[in-house]
C-alpha positions in Angstrom: 100.9 93.7 93.7 104.2 91.9 93.1 107.1 94.2 93.6 109.5 94.1 90.6 113.2 94.8 90.5 114.4 98.3 90.2 116.3 99.5 87.2 117.9 102.9 86.5 118.1 103.9 82.9 120.4 106.7 81.9 119.9 108.9 78.8 121.3 112.0 77.2 119.8 114.6 74.9 121.6 114.0 71.6 123.0 117.1 69.8 121.8 119.6 72.3 124.5 119.4 74.8 122.0 118.9 77.5 122.5 115.8 79.5 120.0 114.4 82.0 119.3 111.2 83.8 116.0 109.4 83.5 115.1 107.4 86.5 112.8 104.7 85.2 112.0 102.7 88.3 110.2 99.5 87.7 109.0 98.6 91.2 109.5 102.1 92.5 108.2 100.9 95.9 111.5 99.2 96.6 113.6 102.3 95.9 111.3 104.9 97.3 110.4 102.8 100.4 113.9 103.6 101.7 113.2 107.3 101.3 109.7 107.8 102.6 108.9 108.0 106.2 105.2 107.2 105.8 102.1 109.4 106.5 102.0 111.0 109.9 98.7 110.7 111.6 96.8 113.0 114.0 97.3 116.7 114.5 95.7 119.7 112.9 95.4 119.5 109.1 96.1 122.6 107.1 95.5 122.9 103.3 97.8 121.8 100.5 99.1 124.7 98.4 96.4 125.8 95.9 94.1 122.9 96.7 91.2 125.3 97.4 90.6 128.3 95.1 92.2 131.4 96.6 88.8 133.2 96.9 87.5 130.5 99.3 90.7 129.5 101.1 90.3 132.0 104.0 86.8 130.8 104.6 87.7 127.1 104.6 90.7 127.8 106.9 88.6 129.8 109.3 85.4 127.7 109.4 87.2 124.4 109.0 88.3 124.7 112.6 84.8 125.4 114.0 84.6 122.2 116.0 86.8 119.1 116.7 84.9 116.9 114.3 86.1 118.8 111.2 89.3 120.4 109.9 90.0 122.6 106.8 91.0 119.7 104.6 87.8 117.7 105.5 85.6 120.8 104.8 87.4 121.3 101.5 86.8 117.7 100.5 83.1 118.0 101.2 82.8 121.2 99.1 84.8 119.6 96.2 82.6 116.5 96.4 79.4 118.5 96.5 80.1 121.1 93.8 83.7 121.2 92.6 83.9 124.6 94.3 81.2 125.9 91.9 79.1 128.5 93.8 76.4 128.3 91.0 76.0 124.6 91.1 72.5 123.2 91.1 71.6 119.5 91.1 68.5 117.7 89.7 67.4 117.3 93.4 67.4 121.1 93.8 70.6 121.2 95.9 72.1 124.6 95.5 75.4 126.4 95.7 78.9 125.6 96.6 77.8 123.4 99.6 74.7 121.9 97.8 72.1 122.6 100.4 68.6 121.5 99.6 66.0 124.3 100.4 64.6 122.6 103.5 68.0 122.0 105.1 69.1 125.5 104.2 66.0 127.0 105.8 67.0 125.2 109.1 70.8 125.3 109.0 71.8 128.2 106.8 73.6 131.0 108.6 74.6 134.6 107.9 78.3 133.8 107.7 79.4 137.3 106.6 77.1 139.2 108.8 75.6 141.3 106.0 72.0 140.7 107.2 70.9 137.9 104.8 71.4 134.1 104.3 72.2 133.5 100.7 72.7 129.9 99.6 74.5 131.1 96.5 77.0 133.2 98.4 80.1 131.2 99.5 80.5 133.6 102.4 77.3 132.2 103.8 77.3 128.7 102.3 80.8 127.7 103.5 80.2 128.8 107.1 76.8 127.1 107.0 78.3 123.8 105.8 80.8 123.9 108.7 78.1 124.8 111.1 75.8 122.0 109.9 78.7 119.5 110.3 79.3 120.6 113.8 75.6 120.4 114.6 75.5 116.9 113.4 78.6 116.1 115.5 76.8 117.3 118.6 73.9 115.0 117.9 76.2 112.0 117.8 78.9 113.0 120.3 78.0 110.2 122.7 77.9 107.5 120.0 80.9 105.1 120.1 83.6 105.3 117.5 85.2 108.1 115.5 83.4 111.4 115.9 84.3 112.6 112.4 83.1 109.4 110.8 79.9 109.4 112.8 79.3 113.0 111.8 79.8 112.2 108.1 77.5 109.2 108.4 74.9 111.5 109.9 75.3 113.9 107.0 74.5 111.0 104.6 72.1 108.8 106.5 70.8 111.0 109.4 71.9 111.2 113.0 69.1 108.8 114.0 70.6 106.0 112.0 74.0 106.6 113.5 72.5 106.6 117.0 70.4 103.5 116.3 73.4 101.4 115.1 75.9 102.8 117.5 78.2 104.2 114.8 78.4 104.2 111.0 75.3 102.3 109.9 75.6 99.2 107.7 74.4 101.0 104.6 76.8 100.6 101.6 76.1 104.1 100.4 76.8 105.7 103.8 80.0 103.7 104.3 81.2 104.6 100.9 80.5 108.2 101.6 82.4 108.2 104.8 85.4 106.5 103.2 85.3 108.8 100.2 85.3 112.0 102.1 88.0 111.0 104.6 90.2 109.7 101.8 89.6 112.8 99.7 90.5 115.0 102.6 94.0 113.6 102.4 94.4 115.2 99.0 93.5 118.6 100.4 95.8 118.4 103.4 99.3 119.6 103.4 101.4 116.5 104.3 103.3 116.7 107.6 106.0 114.3 106.4 106.9 112.3 103.3 104.0 110.4 101.8 104.1 106.7 101.0 105.4 105.8 97.5 103.0 104.2 95.0 103.5 100.5 94.0 101.9 101.2 90.7 104.1 104.2 89.7 106.7 102.1 87.8 104.1 100.5 85.6 102.6 104.0 84.8 106.0 105.2 83.8 106.7 102.2 81.6 103.4 102.8 79.8 104.2 106.4 79.2 107.7 105.6 78.1 106.4 103.2 75.5 104.4 106.1 74.0 107.4 108.4 73.4 107.3 110.0 70.0 103.6 109.6 69.6 102.0 112.8 68.1 99.8 114.9 70.4 96.1 115.0 69.9 93.8 117.4 71.7 91.2 115.3 73.5 93.2 112.1 72.7 92.7 109.0 74.8 95.0 106.7 72.8 92.1 104.8 71.1 92.5 103.1 67.8 90.2 105.6 66.0 92.5 108.4 67.3 95.6 106.7 66.0 96.8 105.9 69.5 97.4 109.6 70.2 96.9 111.5 73.5 96.7 114.9 75.1 98.4 115.5 78.4 95.7 114.2 80.8 94.7 111.5 78.3 98.2 110.1 78.6 98.3 110.2 82.4 94.9 108.7 82.7 95.8 105.8 80.3 99.2 105.3 82.1 97.6 104.8 85.5 94.7 102.8 84.1 97.2 100.3 82.7 98.1 99.5 86.4 94.5 99.4 87.5 94.0 102.9 88.8 91.2 104.9 87.1 91.8 108.7 87.1 89.4 111.4 86.0 89.8 112.7 82.5 90.6 116.3 83.3 94.0 117.4 84.7 92.7 119.6 87.5 90.6 116.7 88.8 93.6 114.4 88.6 95.4 116.7 91.1 93.1 115.4 93.8 94.0 111.7 93.3 96.3 111.5 96.3 98.5 113.5 98.7 100.9 116.2 97.5 104.7 115.8 97.9 106.9 118.8 97.8 109.3 119.5 95.0 112.2 118.1 96.9 110.2 114.9 97.8 109.2 113.9 94.2 109.5 110.3 93.2 109.2 108.7 89.8 105.5 108.2 88.9 104.2 111.3 90.7 102.0 113.4 88.5 103.3 117.0 88.1 101.0 119.9 87.3 101.2 123.3 85.7 99.0 126.3 85.9 98.9 130.1 85.1 97.3 130.6 88.5 99.5 129.1 91.2 96.9 129.7 93.9 94.1 127.6 92.4 94.2 123.9 91.5 91.0 124.3 89.5 93.0 126.4 87.0 95.6 123.6 86.3 96.0 123.3 82.5 98.8 120.7 82.1 100.0 117.4 83.6 102.9 115.0 83.1 104.5 112.0 84.8 107.6 112.6 86.8 110.5 110.3 85.9 113.4 111.7 88.0 116.3 114.1 87.4 113.9 117.1 87.1 112.2 115.6 84.0 108.7 114.3 83.1 107.1 112.4 80.3 104.3 114.5 78.8 102.1 115.2 75.8 102.8 118.9 75.5 100.7 120.5 72.7 99.5 120.3 69.2 102.3 119.8 66.7 104.6 118.2 69.3 105.1 114.5 70.3 105.1 112.7 73.7 108.5 113.5 75.0 110.7 114.4 78.0 110.5 117.9 79.3 111.9 119.7 82.4 109.4 120.4 85.2 111.2 123.4 86.7 109.3 126.1 84.8 107.6 129.3 86.2 104.2 127.6 85.8 105.0 124.5 87.9 102.1 124.1 90.3 102.8 121.0 92.3 102.6 117.2 92.4 100.3 114.4 93.4 101.3 110.9 94.5 98.5 108.9 93.0 96.9 106.3 95.2 94.2 103.8 94.3 92.0 104.9 97.3 92.6 108.6 96.4 91.4 108.0 92.8 88.4 106.1 93.9 87.4 108.9 96.2 87.0 111.5 93.5 83.5 112.6 92.5 82.0 110.3 90.0 84.5 107.6 90.6 82.1 105.3 92.6 
């Protein structure tokens, strides 16, 4: 993408006595590039705040460290990819539970994770440990295969350990290579960053799109289409803003949270998505999203009866932020 010049636009709230600065950065990559130190590699990955529902977080943290081939963020990414953390999920192929085991695989690899004397595929206390155990079993099968152990383990999960051994690494199957890339990329959205994350080159265009919609009336379920009068709800606006720069986000706000890594409040840059929830320990409970513009403000479509406008982000229900990446968005379930 061509990096454009950076502009700073100042504004004030007329008649309210509240002044604020709107940082509309066209080509935010130039400005933010001087602030961000890049993504640190290696080391043990822990979970981003609220990325995993609180009920399952202790299990993911414990079992995600079962063997060197996995980590909590990777295990979380698999569970999210398989079921969206839904313990009652069932697919058309008869895959069951939060980890989506098919009956034959469960019969062989299901374990009694909570030690209560049974192996219940519908119980996350059994299914999550079983998913980690199965990953580690696959990793043992391919431990002598050249290449990255985690990638070979994921490829075995998708194509079978025999194919990985046969090809001496991730086999040349498009589905398998997409699966490996999807899970490893998605894992970055579940990991707590160890340093500043890279700025997005597309952020400025997303801000410009949203700014152009200021004053547009809110519409529940609105996607900005002509038949809806060009109106949006909160996630419809963020989806359209990033789609205008070539990044396709999911429609629902709590799924948009997983479209990239999560900067801290003091690391926010213009273009980051900011999220709000009544449950600050569970990203699946997120109910609102806006686009950060700087100075503690966002552009958002707030609620029925309001218009797209600037609002402060520092409220009691502020959940966190996501720095949208193209790879992160593509990795989300249903995106490929």
